[in-house]
N, CA, C and O atoms as a Tripos MOL2 file, in Angstrom:
@<TRIPOS>MOLECULE
protein
  288   287    72     0     0
PROTEIN
NO_CHARGES

@<TRIPOS>ATOM
      1 N         -21.3480    5.8510  -16.8100 N.3       1 MET1
      2 CA        -21.6560    6.7170  -15.6940 C.3       1 MET1
      3 C         -23.1100    6.5360  -15.2630 C.2       1 MET1
      4 O         -23.4020    6.5260  -14.0670 O.2       1 MET1
      5 N         -24.0120    6.3940  -16.2140 N.am      2 GLU2
      6 CA        -25.4160    6.2270  -15.8600 C.3       2 GLU2
      7 C         -25.6420    4.9720  -15.0290 C.2       2 GLU2
      8 O         -26.4650    4.9700  -14.1140 O.2       2 GLU2
      9 N         -24.9190    3.9110  -15.3420 N.am      3 THR3
     10 CA        -25.0640    2.6670  -14.5880 C.3       3 THR3
     11 C         -24.6230    2.8580  -13.1450 C.2       3 THR3
     12 O         -25.2890    2.3810  -12.2260 O.2       3 THR3
     13 N         -23.5190    3.5450  -12.9380 N.am      4 THR4
     14 CA        -23.0190    3.7760  -11.5820 C.3       4 THR4
     15 C         -23.9850    4.6450  -10.7860 C.2       4 THR4
     16 O         -24.2400    4.3770   -9.6120 O.2       4 THR4
     17 N         -24.5220    5.6850  -11.4200 N.am      5 VAL5
     18 CA        -25.4960    6.5460  -10.7370 C.3       5 VAL5
     19 C         -26.7460    5.7400  -10.3880 C.2       5 VAL5
     20 O         -27.3010    5.8870   -9.2990 O.2       5 VAL5
     21 N         -27.1850    4.8910  -11.3110 N.am      6 GLY6
     22 CA        -28.3420    4.0480  -11.0440 C.3       6 GLY6
     23 C         -28.1000    3.0990   -9.8850 C.2       6 GLY6
     24 O         -28.9680    2.9260   -9.0290 O.2       6 GLY6
     25 N         -26.9170    2.4780   -9.8530 N.am      7 LEU7
     26 CA        -26.5670    1.6000   -8.7340 C.3       7 LEU7
     27 C         -26.5460    2.3730   -7.4240 C.2       7 LEU7
     28 O         -27.0430    1.8940   -6.4050 O.2       7 LEU7
     29 N         -25.9750    3.5610   -7.4530 N.am      8 TYR8
     30 CA        -25.9020    4.4030   -6.2500 C.3       8 TYR8
     31 C         -27.3010    4.6940   -5.7180 C.2       8 TYR8
     32 O         -27.5660    4.5420   -4.5250 O.2       8 TYR8
     33 N         -28.1880    5.1120   -6.6110 N.am      9 LYS9
     34 CA        -29.5520    5.4240   -6.1760 C.3       9 LYS9
     35 C         -30.2520    4.1880   -5.6300 C.2       9 LYS9
     36 O         -30.9240    4.2560   -4.6010 O.2       9 LYS9
     37 N         -30.1000    3.0720   -6.3080 N.am     10 THR10
     38 CA        -30.7700    1.8410   -5.9030 C.3      10 THR10
     39 C         -30.1960    1.2750   -4.6170 C.2      10 THR10
     40 O         -30.9490    0.8930   -3.7220 O.2      10 THR10
     41 N         -28.8770    1.2140   -4.5100 N.am     11 GLU11
     42 CA        -28.2320    0.5430   -3.3890 C.3      11 GLU11
     43 C         -28.0100    1.4360   -2.1800 C.2      11 GLU11
     44 O         -27.9910    0.9480   -1.0500 O.2      11 GLU11
     45 N         -27.8430    2.7160   -2.3910 N.am     12 CYS12
     46 CA        -27.5140    3.6060   -1.2790 C.3      12 CYS12
     47 C         -28.6990    4.4830   -0.8640 C.2      12 CYS12
     48 O         -29.0670    4.5160    0.3110 O.2      12 CYS12
     49 N         -29.2790    5.1740   -1.8030 N.am     13 ILE13
     50 CA        -30.3030    6.1620   -1.4760 C.3      13 ILE13
     51 C         -31.6550    5.5140   -1.1720 C.2      13 ILE13
     52 O         -32.3320    5.9230   -0.2290 O.2      13 ILE13
     53 N         -32.0520    4.5220   -1.9470 N.am     14 ARG14
     54 CA        -33.4010    3.9600   -1.8060 C.3      14 ARG14
     55 C         -33.4950    2.7970   -0.8190 C.2      14 ARG14
     56 O         -34.5610    2.1980   -0.6780 O.2      14 ARG14
     57 N         -32.4120    2.4730   -0.1430 N.am     15 THR15
     58 CA        -32.4440    1.4020    0.8540 C.3      15 THR15
     59 C         -31.9580    1.9490    2.1920 C.2      15 THR15
     60 O         -31.5810    3.1160    2.3010 O.2      15 THR15
     61 N         -31.9730    1.1100    3.1790 N.am     16 ARG16
     62 CA        -31.4670    1.5010    4.5040 C.3      16 ARG16
     63 C         -30.2060    0.7230    4.8490 C.2      16 ARG16
     64 O         -29.8790    0.5550    6.0240 O.2      16 ARG16
     65 N         -29.5020    0.2510    3.8390 N.am     17 ILE17
     66 CA        -28.2890   -0.5240    4.0690 C.3      17 ILE17
     67 C         -27.1550    0.3530    4.5730 C.2      17 ILE17
     68 O         -26.4080   -0.0510    5.4640 O.2      17 ILE17
     69 N         -27.0180    1.5370    4.0180 N.am     18 PHE18
     70 CA        -25.8770    2.3960    4.3420 C.3      18 PHE18
     71 C         -26.2350    3.5530    5.2750 C.2      18 PHE18
     72 O         -25.4110    4.4370    5.5080 O.2      18 PHE18
     73 N         -27.4600    3.5530    5.8110 N.am     19 HIS19
     74 CA        -27.8560    4.5880    6.7640 C.3      19 HIS19
     75 C         -29.0110    4.0740    7.6110 C.2      19 HIS19
     76 O         -29.7190    3.1510    7.2090 O.2      19 HIS19
     77 N         -29.1980    4.6670    8.7720 N.am     20 ASP20
     78 CA        -30.3150    4.3130    9.6520 C.3      20 ASP20
     79 C         -31.4020    5.3700    9.5070 C.2      20 ASP20
     80 O         -31.1470    6.5600    9.6890 O.2      20 ASP20
     81 N         -32.5940    4.9410    9.1860 N.am     21 GLY21
     82 CA        -33.7230    5.8660    9.1070 C.3      21 GLY21
     83 C         -33.6560    6.7830    7.9140 C.2      21 GLY21
     84 O         -32.7770    6.6450    7.0630 O.2      21 GLY21
     85 N         -34.5880    7.7250    7.8450 N.am     22 PRO22
     86 CA        -34.6270    8.6460    6.6990 C.3      22 PRO22
     87 C         -33.4900    9.6710    6.7560 C.2      22 PRO22
     88 O         -32.9480    9.9650    7.8220 O.2      22 PRO22
     89 N         -33.1490   10.1970    5.6000 N.am     23 TYR23
     90 CA        -32.1470   11.2650    5.5430 C.3      23 TYR23
     91 C         -32.7800   12.5450    6.0680 C.2      23 TYR23
     92 O         -33.8530   12.9450    5.6170 O.2      23 TYR23
     93 N         -32.1210   13.1780    7.0090 N.am     24 LYS24
     94 CA        -32.6360   14.4270    7.5600 C.3      24 LYS24
     95 C         -31.7650   15.6170    7.1890 C.2      24 LYS24
     96 O         -32.2450   16.7470    7.1090 O.2      24 LYS24
     97 N         -30.4840   15.3560    6.9630 N.am     25 THR25
     98 CA        -29.5620   16.4340    6.6150 C.3      25 THR25
     99 C         -28.6660   15.9700    5.4740 C.2      25 THR25
    100 O         -28.6150   14.7860    5.1420 O.2      25 THR25
    101 N         -27.9720   16.9160    4.8930 N.am     26 ILE26
    102 CA        -27.0220   16.5880    3.8320 C.3      26 ILE26
    103 C         -25.8940   15.7320    4.3960 C.2      26 ILE26
    104 O         -25.3140   14.9200    3.6750 O.2      26 ILE26
    105 N         -25.5810   15.9040    5.6630 N.am     27 THR27
    106 CA        -24.5420   15.0940    6.3060 C.3      27 THR27
    107 C         -24.9340   13.6160    6.3140 C.2      27 THR27
    108 O         -24.0820   12.7440    6.1410 O.2      27 THR27
    109 N         -26.2300   13.3340    6.5160 N.am     28 ASP28
    110 CA        -26.6960   11.9460    6.4540 C.3      28 ASP28
    111 C         -26.4160   11.3430    5.0780 C.2      28 ASP28
    112 O         -25.9680   10.2010    4.9740 O.2      28 ASP28
    113 N         -26.6770   12.1030    4.0420 N.am     29 VAL29
    114 CA        -26.4330   11.6380    2.6730 C.3      29 VAL29
    115 C         -24.9300   11.4560    2.4380 C.2      29 VAL29
    116 O         -24.5120   10.4850    1.8080 O.2      29 VAL29
    117 N         -24.1310   12.3800    2.9390 N.am     30 GLU30
    118 CA        -22.6830   12.2880    2.7670 C.3      30 GLU30
    119 C         -22.1160   11.0360    3.4520 C.2      30 GLU30
    120 O         -21.2880   10.3410    2.8630 O.2      30 GLU30
    121 N         -22.5440   10.7410    4.6750 N.am     31 TYR31
    122 CA        -22.0560    9.5460    5.3740 C.3      31 TYR31
    123 C         -22.4940    8.2710    4.6680 C.2      31 TYR31
    124 O         -21.7090    7.3330    4.5290 O.2      31 TYR31
    125 N         -23.7460    8.2350    4.2220 N.am     32 ALA32
    126 CA        -24.2290    7.0550    3.4950 C.3      32 ALA32
    127 C         -23.4550    6.8880    2.1930 C.2      32 ALA32
    128 O         -23.0980    5.7710    1.8190 O.2      32 ALA32
    129 N         -23.1980    7.9900    1.5070 N.am     33 THR33
    130 CA        -22.4470    7.9370    0.2510 C.3      33 THR33
    131 C         -21.0220    7.4430    0.4870 C.2      33 THR33
    132 O         -20.5100    6.6320   -0.2840 O.2      33 THR33
    133 N         -20.3890    7.9230    1.5380 N.am     34 ALA34
    134 CA        -19.0290    7.4700    1.8580 C.3      34 ALA34
    135 C         -19.0100    5.9690    2.1320 C.2      34 ALA34
    136 O         -18.0950    5.2720    1.6940 O.2      34 ALA34
    137 N         -19.9960    5.4760    2.8440 N.am     35 GLY35
    138 CA        -20.0840    4.0470    3.1160 C.3      35 GLY35
    139 C         -20.2960    3.2410    1.8460 C.2      35 GLY35
    140 O         -19.6840    2.1890    1.6640 O.2      35 GLY35
    141 N         -21.1630    3.7320    0.9640 N.am     36 TRP36
    142 CA        -21.4320    3.0410   -0.2980 C.3      36 TRP36
    143 C         -20.1930    3.0220   -1.1870 C.2      36 TRP36
    144 O         -19.8650    1.9870   -1.7690 O.2      36 TRP36
    145 N         -19.5040    4.1510   -1.2960 N.am     37 VAL37
    146 CA        -18.3000    4.2260   -2.1300 C.3      37 VAL37
    147 C         -17.2260    3.2790   -1.5970 C.2      37 VAL37
    148 O         -16.5590    2.5960   -2.3750 O.2      37 VAL37
    149 N         -17.0610    3.2370   -0.2970 N.am     38 SER38
    150 CA        -16.0860    2.3210    0.2920 C.3      38 SER38
    151 C         -16.4460    0.8760   -0.0390 C.2      38 SER38
    152 O         -15.5840    0.1000   -0.4530 O.2      38 SER38
    153 N         -17.6990    0.5160    0.1410 N.am     39 TRP39
    154 CA        -18.1550   -0.8450   -0.1900 C.3      39 TRP39
    155 C         -17.9600   -1.1320   -1.6730 C.2      39 TRP39
    156 O         -17.4470   -2.1910   -2.0360 O.2      39 TRP39
    157 N         -18.3610   -0.2030   -2.5300 N.am     40 TYR40
    158 CA        -18.3000   -0.3890   -3.9780 C.3      40 TYR40
    159 C         -16.8640   -0.5970   -4.4510 C.2      40 TYR40
    160 O         -16.6170   -1.4240   -5.3290 O.2      40 TYR40
    161 N         -15.9250    0.1370   -3.8830 N.am     41 ASN41
    162 CA        -14.5330    0.0680   -4.3230 C.3      41 ASN41
    163 C         -13.7110   -1.0280   -3.6600 C.2      41 ASN41
    164 O         -12.6410   -1.3760   -4.1600 O.2      41 ASN41
    165 N         -14.1850   -1.5790   -2.5480 N.am     42 THR42
    166 CA        -13.3350   -2.5180   -1.8300 C.3      42 THR42
    167 C         -13.9310   -3.8980   -1.5970 C.2      42 THR42
    168 O         -13.2150   -4.8900   -1.7300 O.2      42 THR42
    169 N         -15.2030   -4.0030   -1.2590 N.am     43 THR43
    170 CA        -15.7090   -5.2910   -0.7900 C.3      43 THR43
    171 C         -16.8000   -5.9420   -1.6380 C.2      43 THR43
    172 O         -17.0990   -7.1160   -1.4230 O.2      43 THR43
    173 N         -17.3960   -5.2480   -2.5730 N.am     44 ARG44
    174 CA        -18.4590   -5.8730   -3.3770 C.3      44 ARG44
    175 C         -17.8670   -6.9530   -4.2570 C.2      44 ARG44
    176 O         -16.7050   -6.8670   -4.6570 O.2      44 ARG44
    177 N         -18.6460   -7.9520   -4.5570 N.am     45 LEU45
    178 CA        -18.2030   -9.0020   -5.4640 C.3      45 LEU45
    179 C         -18.4560   -8.5400   -6.8880 C.2      45 LEU45
    180 O         -19.5530   -8.0890   -7.2150 O.2      45 LEU45
    181 N         -17.4520   -8.6510   -7.7250 N.am     46 HIS46
    182 CA        -17.5320   -8.1480   -9.0910 C.3      46 HIS46
    183 C         -17.4640   -9.3180  -10.0610 C.2      46 HIS46
    184 O         -16.4980  -10.0810  -10.0560 O.2      46 HIS46
    185 N         -18.4880   -9.4580  -10.8910 N.am     47 SER47
    186 CA        -18.5850  -10.6290  -11.7690 C.3      47 SER47
    187 C         -17.5100  -10.6600  -12.8520 C.2      47 SER47
    188 O         -17.0630  -11.7440  -13.2290 O.2      47 SER47
    189 N         -17.0880   -9.5260  -13.3540 N.am     48 SER48
    190 CA        -16.1090   -9.5480  -14.4480 C.3      48 SER48
    191 C         -14.6810   -9.8480  -13.9890 C.2      48 SER48
    192 O         -13.7910  -10.0290  -14.8200 O.2      48 SER48
    193 N         -14.4560   -9.9030  -12.6850 N.am     49 ILE49
    194 CA        -13.1260  -10.2600  -12.1840 C.3      49 ILE49
    195 C         -13.1840  -11.5210  -11.3340 C.2      49 ILE49
    196 O         -12.3750  -11.7030  -10.4240 O.2      49 ILE49
    197 N         -14.1470  -12.3950  -11.6360 N.am     50 GLY50
    198 CA        -14.2020  -13.7040  -10.9820 C.3      50 GLY50
    199 C         -14.9060  -13.7350   -9.6480 C.2      50 GLY50
    200 O         -14.6000  -14.5830   -8.8100 O.2      50 GLY50
    201 N         -15.8410  -12.8310   -9.4300 N.am     51 MET51
    202 CA        -16.6160  -12.7730   -8.1830 C.3      51 MET51
    203 C         -15.7300  -12.6000   -6.9550 C.2      51 MET51
    204 O         -15.9520  -13.2230   -5.9170 O.2      51 MET51
    205 N         -14.7310  -11.7500   -7.0910 N.am     52 VAL52
    206 CA        -13.8970  -11.3760   -5.9440 C.3      52 VAL52
    207 C         -14.0300   -9.8710   -5.7500 C.2      52 VAL52
    208 O         -14.3590   -9.1590   -6.6990 O.2      52 VAL52
    209 N         -13.7860   -9.3800   -4.5610 N.am     53 PRO53
    210 CA        -13.8390   -7.9400   -4.3120 C.3      53 PRO53
    211 C         -12.7300   -7.2160   -5.0760 C.2      53 PRO53
    212 O         -11.6420   -7.7650   -5.2450 O.2      53 PRO53
    213 N         -12.9890   -5.9930   -5.5370 N.am     54 PRO54
    214 CA        -11.9690   -5.2450   -6.2700 C.3      54 PRO54
    215 C         -10.6610   -5.0780   -5.5030 C.2      54 PRO54
    216 O          -9.5880   -5.1630   -6.1020 O.2      54 PRO54
    217 N         -10.7230   -4.8440   -4.2050 N.am     55 ALA55
    218 CA         -9.4940   -4.6640   -3.4230 C.3      55 ALA55
    219 C          -8.6620   -5.9440   -3.4090 C.2      55 ALA55
    220 O          -7.4370   -5.8910   -3.5100 O.2      55 ALA55
    221 N          -9.3240   -7.0900   -3.2830 N.am     56 GLU56
    222 CA         -8.6120   -8.3660   -3.2920 C.3      56 GLU56
    223 C          -7.9940   -8.6390   -4.6580 C.2      56 GLU56
    224 O          -6.8640   -9.1180   -4.7470 O.2      56 GLU56
    225 N          -8.7280   -8.3380   -5.7110 N.am     57 TYR57
    226 CA         -8.2210   -8.5290   -7.0730 C.3      57 TYR57
    227 C          -6.9920   -7.6550   -7.3130 C.2      57 TYR57
    228 O          -6.0010   -8.1080   -7.8850 O.2      57 TYR57
    229 N          -7.0660   -6.3950   -6.8690 N.am     58 GLU58
    230 CA         -5.9400   -5.4790   -7.0520 C.3      58 GLU58
    231 C          -4.7180   -5.9470   -6.2680 C.2      58 GLU58
    232 O          -3.5980   -5.8880   -6.7750 O.2      58 GLU58
    233 N          -4.9210   -6.4060   -5.0520 N.am     59 GLN59
    234 CA         -3.8070   -6.9020   -4.2370 C.3      59 GLN59
    235 C          -3.1430   -8.1010   -4.9140 C.2      59 GLN59
    236 O          -1.9160   -8.1790   -4.9750 O.2      59 GLN59
    237 N          -3.9440   -9.0250   -5.4190 N.am     60 THR60
    238 CA         -3.4100  -10.1960   -6.1090 C.3      60 THR60
    239 C          -2.6720   -9.7920   -7.3700 C.2      60 THR60
    240 O          -1.6170  -10.3440   -7.6800 O.2      60 THR60
    241 N          -3.2210   -8.8290   -8.1010 N.am     61 TYR61
    242 CA         -2.5900   -8.3570   -9.3320 C.3      61 TYR61
    243 C          -1.1890   -7.8230   -9.0480 C.2      61 TYR61
    244 O          -0.2280   -8.2050   -9.7160 O.2      61 TYR61
    245 N          -1.0760   -6.9440   -8.0610 N.am     62 TYR62
    246 CA          0.2310   -6.3450   -7.7800 C.3      62 TYR62
    247 C           1.2070   -7.3530   -7.1710 C.2      62 TYR62
    248 O           2.4120   -7.2570   -7.4030 O.2      62 TYR62
    249 N           0.7100   -8.3030   -6.4090 N.am     63 LEU63
    250 CA          1.5700   -9.3540   -5.8750 C.3      63 LEU63
    251 C           2.1500  -10.1880   -7.0250 C.2      63 LEU63
    252 O           3.3490  -10.4620   -7.0570 O.2      63 LEU63
    253 N           1.2930  -10.5870   -7.9610 N.am     64 ASN64
    254 CA          1.7530  -11.3540   -9.1190 C.3      64 ASN64
    255 C           2.7080  -10.5500   -9.9890 C.2      64 ASN64
    256 O           3.6880  -11.0870  -10.5060 O.2      64 ASN64
    257 N           2.4230   -9.2680  -10.1480 N.am     65 LYS65
    258 CA          3.2980   -8.3980  -10.9490 C.3      65 LYS65
    259 C           4.6750   -8.2790  -10.3040 C.2      65 LYS65
    260 O           5.6930   -8.3210  -10.9940 O.2      65 LYS65
    261 N           4.7040   -8.1330   -8.9880 N.am     66 ALA66
    262 CA          5.9890   -8.0330   -8.2870 C.3      66 ALA66
    263 C           6.7810   -9.3170   -8.4180 C.2      66 ALA66
    264 O           8.0050   -9.2840   -8.5440 O.2      66 ALA66
    265 N           6.0980  -10.4440   -8.3910 N.am     67 MET67
    266 CA          6.7830  -11.7270   -8.5280 C.3      67 MET67
    267 C           7.3730  -11.8780   -9.9330 C.2      67 MET67
    268 O           8.4570  -12.4390  -10.0980 O.2      67 MET67
    269 N           6.6610  -11.3810  -10.9350 N.am     68 GLN68
    270 CA          7.1440  -11.4570  -12.3270 C.3      68 GLN68
    271 C           8.3320  -10.5270  -12.5510 C.2      68 GLN68
    272 O           9.2260  -10.8280  -13.3430 O.2      68 GLN68
    273 N           8.3350   -9.4020  -11.8510 N.am     69 ASP69
    274 CA          9.3940   -8.4130  -12.0290 C.3      69 ASP69
    275 C          10.6680   -8.7430  -11.2430 C.2      69 ASP69
    276 O          11.7080   -8.1190  -11.4530 O.2      69 ASP69
    277 N          10.5820   -9.7190  -10.3410 N.am     70 THR70
    278 CA         11.7340  -10.0890   -9.5220 C.3      70 THR70
    279 C          12.7330  -10.8860  -10.3690 C.2      70 THR70
    280 O          12.3670  -11.8890  -10.9800 O.2      70 THR70
    281 N          13.9900  -10.4410  -10.4030 N.am     71 PRO71
    282 CA         14.9830  -11.1900  -11.1670 C.3      71 PRO71
    283 C          15.2530  -12.5620  -10.5430 C.2      71 PRO71
    284 O          15.1490  -12.7460   -9.3300 O.2      71 PRO71
    285 N          15.6000  -13.5060  -11.3970 N.am     72 VAL72
    286 CA         15.8370  -14.8750  -10.9260 C.3      72 VAL72
    287 C          17.3100  -15.1070  -10.7300 C.2      72 VAL72
    288 O          17.7150  -16.2010  -10.3370 O.2      72 VAL72
@<TRIPOS>BOND
     1     1     2 1
     2     2     3 1
     3     3     4 2
     4     3     5 am
     5     5     6 1
     6     6     7 1
     7     7     8 2
     8     7     9 am
     9     9    10 1
    10    10    11 1
    11    11    12 2
    12    11    13 am
    13    13    14 1
    14    14    15 1
    15    15    16 2
    16    15    17 am
    17    17    18 1
    18    18    19 1
    19    19    20 2
    20    19    21 am
    21    21    22 1
    22    22    23 1
    23    23    24 2
    24    23    25 am
    25    25    26 1
    26    26    27 1
    27    27    28 2
    28    27    29 am
    29    29    30 1
    30    30    31 1
    31    31    32 2
    32    31    33 am
    33    33    34 1
    34    34    35 1
    35    35    36 2
    36    35    37 am
    37    37    38 1
    38    38    39 1
    39    39    40 2
    40    39    41 am
    41    41    42 1
    42    42    43 1
    43    43    44 2
    44    43    45 am
    45    45    46 1
    46    46    47 1
    47    47    48 2
    48    47    49 am
    49    49    50 1
    50    50    51 1
    51    51    52 2
    52    51    53 am
    53    53    54 1
    54    54    55 1
    55    55    56 2
    56    55    57 am
    57    57    58 1
    58    58    59 1
    59    59    60 2
    60    59    61 am
    61    61    62 1
    62    62    63 1
    63    63    64 2
    64    63    65 am
    65    65    66 1
    66    66    67 1
    67    67    68 2
    68    67    69 am
    69    69    70 1
    70    70    71 1
    71    71    72 2
    72    71    73 am
    73    73    74 1
    74    74    75 1
    75    75    76 2
    76    75    77 am
    77    77    78 1
    78    78    79 1
    79    79    80 2
    80    79    81 am
    81    81    82 1
    82    82    83 1
    83    83    84 2
    84    83    85 am
    85    85    86 1
    86    86    87 1
    87    87    88 2
    88    87    89 am
    89    89    90 1
    90    90    91 1
    91    91    92 2
    92    91    93 am
    93    93    94 1
    94    94    95 1
    95    95    96 2
    96    95    97 am
    97    97    98 1
    98    98    99 1
    99    99   100 2
   100    99   101 am
   101   101   102 1
   102   102   103 1
   103   103   104 2
   104   103   105 am
   105   105   106 1
   106   106   107 1
   107   107   108 2
   108   107   109 am
   109   109   110 1
   110   110   111 1
   111   111   112 2
   112   111   113 am
   113   113   114 1
   114   114   115 1
   115   115   116 2
   116   115   117 am
   117   117   118 1
   118   118   119 1
   119   119   120 2
   120   119   121 am
   121   121   122 1
   122   122   123 1
   123   123   124 2
   124   123   125 am
   125   125   126 1
   126   126   127 1
   127   127   128 2
   128   127   129 am
   129   129   130 1
   130   130   131 1
   131   131   132 2
   132   131   133 am
   133   133   134 1
   134   134   135 1
   135   135   136 2
   136   135   137 am
   137   137   138 1
   138   138   139 1
   139   139   140 2
   140   139   141 am
   141   141   142 1
   142   142   143 1
   143   143   144 2
   144   143   145 am
   145   145   146 1
   146   146   147 1
   147   147   148 2
   148   147   149 am
   149   149   150 1
   150   150   151 1
   151   151   152 2
   152   151   153 am
   153   153   154 1
   154   154   155 1
   155   155   156 2
   156   155   157 am
   157   157   158 1
   158   158   159 1
   159   159   160 2
   160   159   161 am
   161   161   162 1
   162   162   163 1
   163   163   164 2
   164   163   165 am
   165   165   166 1
   166   166   167 1
   167   167   168 2
   168   167   169 am
   169   169   170 1
   170   170   171 1
   171   171   172 2
   172   171   173 am
   173   173   174 1
   174   174   175 1
   175   175   176 2
   176   175   177 am
   177   177   178 1
   178   178   179 1
   179   179   180 2
   180   179   181 am
   181   181   182 1
   182   182   183 1
   183   183   184 2
   184   183   185 am
   185   185   186 1
   186   186   187 1
   187   187   188 2
   188   187   189 am
   189   189   190 1
   190   190   191 1
   191   191   192 2
   192   191   193 am
   193   193   194 1
   194   194   195 1
   195   195   196 2
   196   195   197 am
   197   197   198 1
   198   198   199 1
   199   199   200 2
   200   199   201 am
   201   201   202 1
   202   202   203 1
   203   203   204 2
   204   203   205 am
   205   205   206 1
   206   206   207 1
   207   207   208 2
   208   207   209 am
   209   209   210 1
   210   210   211 1
   211   211   212 2
   212   211   213 am
   213   213   214 1
   214   214   215 1
   215   215   216 2
   216   215   217 am
   217   217   218 1
   218   218   219 1
   219   219   220 2
   220   219   221 am
   221   221   222 1
   222   222   223 1
   223   223   224 2
   224   223   225 am
   225   225   226 1
   226   226   227 1
   227   227   228 2
   228   227   229 am
   229   229   230 1
   230   230   231 1
   231   231   232 2
   232   231   233 am
   233   233   234 1
   234   234   235 1
   235   235   236 2
   236   235   237 am
   237   237   238 1
   238   238   239 1
   239   239   240 2
   240   239   241 am
   241   241   242 1
   242   242   243 1
   243   243   244 2
   244   243   245 am
   245   245   246 1
   246   246   247 1
   247   247   248 2
   248   247   249 am
   249   249   250 1
   250   250   251 1
   251   251   252 2
   252   251   253 am
   253   253   254 1
   254   254   255 1
   255   255   256 2
   256   255   257 am
   257   257   258 1
   258   258   259 1
   259   259   260 2
   260   259   261 am
   261   261   262 1
   262   262   263 1
   263   263   264 2
   264   263   265 am
   265   265   266 1
   266   266   267 1
   267   267   268 2
   268   267   269 am
   269   269   270 1
   270   270   271 1
   271   271   272 2
   272   271   273 am
   273   273   274 1
   274   274   275 1
   275   275   276 2
   276   275   277 am
   277   277   278 1
   278   278   279 1
   279   279   280 2
   280   279   281 am
   281   281   282 1
   282   282   283 1
   283   283   284 2
   284   283   285 am
   285   285   286 1
   286   286   287 1
   287   287   288 2
@<TRIPOS>SUBSTRUCTURE
     1 MET1         2 RESIDUE 1 A MET
     2 GLU2         6 RESIDUE 1 A GLU
     3 THR3        10 RESIDUE 1 A THR
     4 THR4        14 RESIDUE 1 A THR
     5 VAL5        18 RESIDUE 1 A VAL
     6 GLY6        22 RESIDUE 1 A GLY
     7 LEU7        26 RESIDUE 1 A LEU
     8 TYR8        30 RESIDUE 1 A TYR
     9 LYS9        34 RESIDUE 1 A LYS
    10 THR10       38 RESIDUE 1 A THR
    11 GLU11       42 RESIDUE 1 A GLU
    12 CYS12       46 RESIDUE 1 A CYS
    13 ILE13       50 RESIDUE 1 A ILE
    14 ARG14       54 RESIDUE 1 A ARG
    15 THR15       58 RESIDUE 1 A THR
    16 ARG16       62 RESIDUE 1 A ARG
    17 ILE17       66 RESIDUE 1 A ILE
    18 PHE18       70 RESIDUE 1 A PHE
    19 HIS19       74 RESIDUE 1 A HIS
    20 ASP20       78 RESIDUE 1 A ASP
    21 GLY21       82 RESIDUE 1 A GLY
    22 PRO22       86 RESIDUE 1 A PRO
    23 TYR23       90 RESIDUE 1 A TYR
    24 LYS24       94 RESIDUE 1 A LYS
    25 THR25       98 RESIDUE 1 A THR
    26 ILE26      102 RESIDUE 1 A ILE
    27 THR27      106 RESIDUE 1 A THR
    28 ASP28      110 RESIDUE 1 A ASP
    29 VAL29      114 RESIDUE 1 A VAL
    30 GLU30      118 RESIDUE 1 A GLU
    31 TYR31      122 RESIDUE 1 A TYR
    32 ALA32      126 RESIDUE 1 A ALA
    33 THR33      130 RESIDUE 1 A THR
    34 ALA34      134 RESIDUE 1 A ALA
    35 GLY35      138 RESIDUE 1 A GLY
    36 TRP36      142 RESIDUE 1 A TRP
    37 VAL37      146 RESIDUE 1 A VAL
    38 SER38      150 RESIDUE 1 A SER
    39 TRP39      154 RESIDUE 1 A TRP
    40 TYR40      158 RESIDUE 1 A TYR
    41 ASN41      162 RESIDUE 1 A ASN
    42 THR42      166 RESIDUE 1 A THR
    43 THR43      170 RESIDUE 1 A THR
    44 ARG44      174 RESIDUE 1 A ARG
    45 LEU45      178 RESIDUE 1 A LEU
    46 HIS46      182 RESIDUE 1 A HIS
    47 SER47      186 RESIDUE 1 A SER
    48 SER48      190 RESIDUE 1 A SER
    49 ILE49      194 RESIDUE 1 A ILE
    50 GLY50      198 RESIDUE 1 A GLY
    51 MET51      202 RESIDUE 1 A MET
    52 VAL52      206 RESIDUE 1 A VAL
    53 PRO53      210 RESIDUE 1 A PRO
    54 PRO54      214 RESIDUE 1 A PRO
    55 ALA55      218 RESIDUE 1 A ALA
    56 GLU56      222 RESIDUE 1 A GLU
    57 TYR57      226 RESIDUE 1 A TYR
    58 GLU58      230 RESIDUE 1 A GLU
    59 GLN59      234 RESIDUE 1 A GLN
    60 THR60      238 RESIDUE 1 A THR
    61 TYR61      242 RESIDUE 1 A TYR
    62 TYR62      246 RESIDUE 1 A TYR
    63 LEU63      250 RESIDUE 1 A LEU
    64 ASN64      254 RESIDUE 1 A ASN
    65 LYS65      258 RESIDUE 1 A LYS
    66 ALA66      262 RESIDUE 1 A ALA
    67 MET67      266 RESIDUE 1 A MET
    68 GLN68      270 RESIDUE 1 A GLN
    69 ASP69      274 RESIDUE 1 A ASP
    70 THR70      278 RESIDUE 1 A THR
    71 PRO71      282 RESIDUE 1 A PRO
    72 VAL72      286 RESIDUE 1 A VAL
């Protein structure tokens, strides 16, 4: 959990990647957080799964599983 919080602070809060300008309201933080969570769960490259995005890895996993479960 500490690693994820650290990544969140470094990648979302301390940069301007997921928001424009300084945070002025809690809504600004919420929108930036939603953007970061979406990126983190779907499009970031993950080294432990072969440098592919988690969403792509999951799609491939279930496609392969369905093919294995199909009777011949």
